[in-house]
N, C-alpha and C positions, 0 to 999 in steps of 0.2 A: 768798736767804732764802725759805723756803717758806711760813711762816705770816704773822705780822704783828708789828709793833712795838707795845708797850704803853707809852705815855707817861703818867707821873703827875707833874704839876706844877701848882701853884696859880695860875700866871699864864696868863690867857687869851691874852695876846700871844705867849707861847712856843708855845702850841698852834697859833695861826694861822700863825706863821712855820714851825714844824715841818711843818704840813700842806702848805705850799707846797713845801718842800724834798723831802718824801717823794713828793709828786705828781710833781715833776720827775724824781725818781729811780725812779719807778714802783714805790714801796714801799707796802704796806698798813700802816695803823696804826689804833690806837684810843687815845683820850685820855681822861684823867680829871683833874679839878681837885682831887679829894679822894681821898686814899689809902684811906679806908674804903670809898668807892664802888668803887674799883678792886679791893679785896679781895672785895667782894660779887660783882662781875662775875666775877673769877677763880674763885671758889668754884662758880660756876654755869655756866661756859662749857664748851663741848664741844671747842673747839680752843684749845690753849694758845699764847701768843705765843712767837715765836722769841727775843725779848729784851725785857727790861723796862728802861726808862729812868726813873729817879726823881730828883726834886729832893731836896735834903737838908732845907732849911727850909720847912716847910709847916704850916699850922694843923691842929689835931686830931691829927696823927701825923707825926713827921719821917721822913725817908727811911731812917734806921737802924732805927727801930722797924718801919717798913713791911717792910724786908728781913727782920727777925726773924720777922715774921708769915708771910712767904713761905716761909722756911726751915722753919717749923713745919708746913707743909702738904706732905706727901710728894710729891704730884703736881706741885707747883710748885718744889720745892727745886732741881731741876736746870736751871731756866730761867736763863740768864745775865742778870745785872742790872748796869746801869751807874748809878753815883751821880754826880749833878751837884751841885757845892757851891761856894759862894763863900767857905767857911770852910776853914781848914787843920785837918784832922782828924788826931789822933794814931793811931799804930798800935794803941794800946790800944782806942780807940773803934771801930776797924774790925775788930779781932780776931774771927775766927769768922764773919764775915758773908759772906765769899767773894764779894765783888763782882768781876765780870768786869773792870771798870775803875772807878777813881775819878777824875773829871775836874773840874778846877778851872775855874770860870767866870771871865771870859767865854770862850766857845768858839764857833767858827763852826759852823753846822749842817753844812756840807760836811765839816769835820773830824770832827764827831761821827758822821756817817753812815759815814765811812771806818773808824771804830773798831768797827763792829758785827761780831759774830761771823758767820762765813760758814756 
């Protein structure tokens, strides 16, 4: 992976654990607790992430709406996105969002890292 992983999850614990696992795997990452802050960052960054990992249930904006916002930005639309969810989502809810993967929680971080696009 050449760039970095962007993690969007409202749980500080998830960020701390993810940070430990990515450090052990020698992967770069950037994290946001708020999807609106992540979008602001993405709109202004010079180097796009290799993959975006987003939680589904978050305050202010859920992962599906976050993905829609990404797809509305031509420079971001091709970045693979993984959705983490504790909920069963219907095909209708996911239609047109083109997630790289939809992963049901709980999931081990080792398993999650193995799912990243190469």
